[in-house]
N, C-alpha and C positions, 0 to 999 in steps of 0.2 A: 276162851277157847270153846268152840261149839261141841266138841266131842268130850263127853264127861269122862270116858276112860282115859283119853289122852291127858285131859286136865289133871286127873288124879295121878297118873303116872309121872307127870311133870311137877307134881307137888304144888299145883296152883293153890294159892291161898289169898285171902283178902285181909288187908289191914287198913282200917279207917276208910273203907270203901274203895281202896285201890287194889287191883289184882296183881299178883306177883307170881313168878315161877321160882321153884327151888333151884338154886345154882347147880348143885351137884346132879340133880335129876335132868336138868336141861342139858348139861354138858354130856351126860351119859347118852341121852337121846341123839345128840350130835355125833358122838362116836359111833353109835349104832348105824346112823345114816351112812357114814363112810364105810363101815364094815359091810353093810348090805350092798352098797355100790361095788365094793371090791368082790364080794361073793358073786354078784350078778355078772361081773366082768370076767370071771374065771373061764367061761366058755367062749369068750370073745377076745382074741389077742389084741384087738384094737380098742379095748375098753379103757386103756390107761388115761386118756383124756377125760373120760366120764368120772373115773375115780379121783383124778386130780381136781376136777370141778367140784365134786362132792366135798373133798377136803377143803378147798378154798371157801366154799359156801359155809361149811361148819366153822371155820376160823372167823369168817365175817360175822356170822350170827353170834358166836361166842363174844366177840368184841362188842357187837351191838348190844347184846344183853347186859354186859358189864357196864357199858356207857350209860344205859338208861336205868341202872339199878335193878335189873331183872323185872321191871314193871311191864306187864303184858301189853297194855295199850300202845305205848311208844315203840315197843319191840315189834309188834305187828305192823305198825305204820312204817318203820324202817325196812322191814322185810318186804312189804308190798311195794315200797318205792325203790327198792334195790339200792338204798343209800349205802355207801361204803362205811365200814367201821373206822374207828379212830386210828387203827394201825394199818389201814390199807394204803397202798402206794398210789 
């Protein structure tokens, strides 16, 4: 992750040269993403689709992170490619 503050907040660490994010920190960041979308939508009665999309993205990223063992490289590749997580329909 290019931003050192974000990397620290996500608990990014290296083991045998491989970068990982901390599961609990990553999941907290995903929850905050949904909360921020909901708060931003309080002024817009038509924001429900945006909040739903943020929630769906959070679920997909959580599934993706678990599927790759919280390894940063493959997680970023999946996120960039928009690949669905294992639980996606």
